N, C-alpha and C positions, 0 to 999 in steps of 0.2 A: 266240206261242211256247208249245208244249205244256209241261205241267207233269208231274212225277212224281206218281203216286197214293200214297195212304196205305199201301196194301199193298206197293208197290214199295220205299218207304223202310224200312218195317218189315222187309222181306226183306233189305235191305242191312244193317241193324243186326244181325239174327240171323246172317246169313252172315259178316259181318265178325268176329264173336266165335267162332262154332262152326267150328273149323278146326284149324290147326296146333297151338295150345296144348293143347287138351284131348286130342288124339290123340298128343301127344309128351311133355308135361310130367311125367307120372307117372314115367316112366323115370328122369328126372333127380332127382325128389324122393326116390325110393327109395334113392338113393345115401347119403342121410343120415338118412332117417326110415323106420322100419319099423312104425309104429303105424297101424292102420286108422282109429282114432278121430282121430288127429292129421291124417292125410292128408285125411279128409273135412272136418275142421274148416278146413283150408286152403281148400277150395273153397267152404265156407259163408261163411267170413270174406271171401274174395275176392268172393263174390256180394253180400254186404251192402254192402261198400265200393263195388262197382260201382253198386249201386242208389243209394247216397248221392251218388255222383258224377253219375249220370244225372239225379237230381232237381235237383241244383245246376245242371247244364248246361241243363236245361229252362227254368229261370228266365232264364238269360242268352240262350238261343236265342229265347224268346218275346219278350223285351224288345228284342233286336237281331237280327231275322230276316233275316240276310244269309248267303249261302253262305260257306264258308271256315273254319268251326269255330273252333279256338283263335286262328287268325290274326285273324279278325274280332273276337273277344272281347277279346284282349289288346291289340290296337291301340286299341280304344275305351276300355278300362279303364285301361291304364297309359300306353303311349307307342307310337308307330309302330315304334320300334326293337325293342321287346319283341314286338310282333305279327310283325314281319318275321322275327325269330329263330325264333319259333314256326312260321311258315310254312316257313322254311328247314329246320327240323328235320323237319317233316312231309314235305317234298319229298325230302330226302336220306336220311332214316332211317324216319320214321314210317309211311310207306306202302310205299316201295320195299323196305325190309327185310322187313316181314311178308309182302309179296307174294312175295318170293323164298323165304321160309321155307315158305309154303303150297305153292308150286310144287315145292319140293324134297321136301316131305312127300308130295305127290301122286305124284311119281316113285318115292319109296321104297315106297309102298304098292302102286302099280301094278305094279312089277317084282317084288314079293314073291311073286307067283304063278309066276314063272319059276324053273326049276331053277338052282342054283348062285348064287354071288355075282355081282352085276352090276357092271360097270365104272363107276367114278365119272364118266367122260366120257359114258357112255350115260345115266346118271341126269340129269346136267346138261343134256344135249341135250333130253331129254324135258321137263324143267322149263321150259326156255327156249321150247320149241315151244308149250307150253300158254299161256304169257304172250303170245306172238306172236299166237296164234289169238284169244284174248280181246281183245287190243288192236284187232284188225280189227272184231270185233263191236261193242264199246262205242264205237269211234270212228265208227260209222255213224249210227244214229238212236236216239232215246230209246225208240221202240217195240221195236226189237230188243233194246236194252240191258235195259229193264225187264222184258220178257217172259222173257228168258233167266234173269234174276235170280230172279224169282218162282218159276218152275218148279223150278230147281235147289234153292232154299232149302226149298220145300215138300217136295221129295223127301228132302232131308237130314233134316228133322225126323221124317218118317215112318219112314225107315230106322233112325235112331238109336233110336226107341222100339221098333221091331220087333227090333233087335239086342239091346237090353237084356232084353226079355221072352224072346226065344228063347234067349239064352245062359244065363240063370238056369234055364230049363226043361230045356235040353238037357244041361248039364254033368253028368257022372257023379258027381263028388265035389267039393263046394264046398271052397274053401280055408279053413283054420281061422284066419280073421282076426277079431279082436275090434274091434267098432265102438263099444264103450262104453269109457270111460276105465279104464286100468290103471295100475299103479305106474310113475311116471316121465313119464307123458303130460303132466301139467300143467307140468312143468319144460321139456318140449320146446316147449310153446306159447310160452314166453318166450325161446327160444334163437335164436342166430344162424342155425341150420339152418332153423328155421321162417320167419324173416324172408327169407332168401335164396330158399327155396322159394316164398314168397309172390310174389316178383317173377315167377316162372314162371307162377303163377296169375293175377297181374295182367295179364301179357301175354296169357294165354288169354282174359281178359275184355275186353281191348282191342278196341274197336269199338262199345262201348255208346254212344259219342258220335258214331257215324258219321252219324246224321241231321243233325247240326248242320253238316256239310260241304255239305249239299244243301238247306239251309233256303230259299234263294232260288228253288229249283226245285220246292218243295213247295206243294201246295194248302193254303191257310189255315194257315200254320206256327204262328201264335200259339195256335191251338186244338189242332191235332193233334200238334205236336212233343212236348209232355210225355207224351202217351199212347204215342207211338211209342217214346220212350226208356225209359219205365217198363215197359211191357208186354214189349218186346223183351228187356230185361235180365232181368226176372223169369223169363221162359220159358227163357232160356239157363241161368240159375242152376240151375233144376230139371233140365235136361238134363245139366249138368255133374255134379251130385251123383249122378244115376242112372248115368251112364257110369262114373265112377270107382268107385262101389260095385260095379258089375258087373265091371270090370277086376280089382279086388282079390279079388272073390269067386270068379272062375273061373280066374285064372292065378297061378302061383307068383310071389312077389315077386322071387326070385332070377333068374327068367327075364326079367322086365321091367326089372330094375335097369340103368340106364345105356343102355337101348335107345330108339330113336326111335319105331319102329312098334309101340307098345304095343297099339293096337287090333287089329292083325293077330295079335299074340301071344296076346291074350285070345281071339280068335275061334278060333285054332288049338287052344287048350286046351279050349274049349267044344265045338266042332263037329268036331274032328279035322282032319287035314291038308287034305283036299279042301275041307271046309266053311270052314276058315280061309283058304285061298287065295281062295275065292270071295268071302268077306266082305271080305278085304283089297282085292280089286279093286273091290267096291262102295264101300268107304270112300274109296278113291282118287278115285272119281267124285264123291263128296260134296265133296271138297276143291276141286273146280272152282268151286263157288259161292263159296268163300272168296276165291280168286284173283280171281274175277269181281267180287265186291263191292268189293274194294280197288281194282280198276281203275276202278270207277265213282266211288267217293268221293274218293280221294286227289287226282286231277287237278283237282278243283274248288278245292282250296286254291291250286294253282299258277295256275289261271285268275283267281282274285280278286287274287292278288299281281300278276299281269300287268295287271289293270285299274287298280291303284294306283301302279305304278312304271313309268315310261316305258321304262327300259332293258330291262325284261322284258315289254314289251307283246306280244311274239309269243306268250307263254303264254296270253293272253286270247283268241286267235283261235278262232273257232268255225266249224263247217261250216253247211250250210243248215238243219240241224235244231237249231242252237244247242248242239251237242255240242263241248266243248273238245278237239278231236282232237289239237292240238299238245301240250297238257299231258299227255294220255293217252300219247302216244308217248314223251315225255320220261320219265315215271315208269316206264313199262315197260322202257325202255332202262336206267335205273338198277337196276331189279330184276334184269334179266339180268346186269348187271355184278356185283351181289352174288353171284349164283349162281356165276359163273365164278371169283370171287376169294376167297370167304370160307367158313369152316366153319360148320356148323349151330349149334352151341352158342354160339359167339362172337357170331354175329348175334342169337341169341335174347336173351342177357343184355344186349348192347349196346342193342338196340332196346327191350327192356323197361324198362331204366333211364331212357333218355332220354324215352320216352313217359310214364312215370310222373311225371317231373319237369315235363313240359309240362302234364299235367292238374292237377298240384298247384298250379301258378301260376294256372291257370284257375279252379279251385274257390275258391282264395283270393280271386279277383276278385269273387266274390259279395259278400263283406264290403266290399271296396273300393268297388264300384259303389254299394252301398246307402249308404255314407257320403258319397261324392262326389256322387251324383245321386239323392237320396231321392225326388224327384218324378217320376223317369222312369217312364212307364207300364209296368207289369209284369202282363201278362195272366195269368201264372202265377207264383206265389211258392213257393219251395222248401218242401216238406212238412217240418214239425217243425224249421224254422229256429230257432236256429242249430245245433242238435244234428247235423243231417244233414251239412252241410259240415264240421263239426268232426270227426266220425267219419272222414270221408274223408281229411282233412288229417292227422289223428293217425296213422292206420294207414299211409298212403302215405309220410309223412315218416319214420316209424320204419323202414319197409322200405328206403327210399333210403339212410339212414345205414348200415344193416347191409350193403347191397350195395356201397356205396362202400368199406367196410372189408374186405369179403370178396372182392370182385371189382374190385380197384382199376384194373386195366388197361382193362377194358371201360368202367368208370365214367368214368375220365379221358378215354377216347376220346370218350365222349358229351359231356363238358364241353368238349372241344376243338372238337367240331362246333358247339357254341353260340358259342364264342369266334370261330370263323371266320365264323359268321353275323353277329355284331356287326361284324366287320371289313368284310364285304361291304356291310352296311347303311351304314356310315360312308362308304364309297367311293361309294355310289349315292344317298345321302340327298338330294342336290340335285335328283334327278329324281322324288322321291316326289310323286304327285298329292295325297296326304293333306295334306302340308305346305302345299299351295296352297289348302286348304279345299275340295277336290273329293271327298273320301272319301264323304260321305253324300249326294251329289247323286242 
């Protein structure tokens, strides 16, 4: 069976992150924060936290190199029930939700070049069509899947760098935004507005762990996985800081506040109406790689669940090239359902909260696994342990508490998904291959 190459998995990591979040989050952050310094600090803090999480995941992935991400880790570290709930979350929300958001953002940017307001039905149809097309490509062969991913991700990075440089050079009058601290900024850093905005940023960084979903299909994962996670996350952090600096420098805050397509609005302010429309179209094409990457990574969780649980064995079915076509079809169907039934912001907060909770339990598992299995071979050990995972846990935990208080409906819905997952596991636990000692064969 062919394996994915280092470049392909790195492309998946970068493309999973650079997409919906960075091209939409600033509009929601501006509703409560109007400080350039604090807004950039959001992205810097989010990047440092993501790097801490990536280094923690790298230790777990190198020690337990099986596809499935959190499902694999939490099953081994805690209990099969915890792993199943994590996989359940990934299947129902973790990938289907972000895939839907990326496709919806693609449709919003793509139609921004057209005159007049577009009908919601037309936007949803375009978003669903993109998911359907990528499902066909990624459900075929690894060669088609990997080739498409590398090309679109490389194009994404080049275009973002060109956009940042061009916008700063072309804009007539830069916005009077202060990127150094002013009076009141330090208070904002400790506020609930900062914490809630950080969940949007955390969502934008979601995907730094994407390589762990494909560990079993990666060449030499013990050696390459830490480099993929670390390098991919660091590159994205730099791109995010550059993009948000440019957005704030070229477009008025009042224009972007509460808006989804902030990239298009910034391009319109920098290049004029015609240039803005062209840039909006280009940015929409870049979002294809985000939808594509999630269509690659997410179904691998479903595939591994199907390998472990008899009642869900259909999810483990692969085609002649070893691609989990059934799992890809299921995830894409769920994403289309999200598009047809949910609003953008509710899906964003809901998915962000539950994904942060999932990764919190996984990073905590670094400590648990070292305590329970100190002799387990660890080809890579987390850099600056225990400080690195502690930073991740502290910031993520602080954010989760504030989101639970500020956005209780979306947070409680996330907890309800977890509760349903536990119920499903209880009903099917008798069919778990893991309980029969077959998990690690």
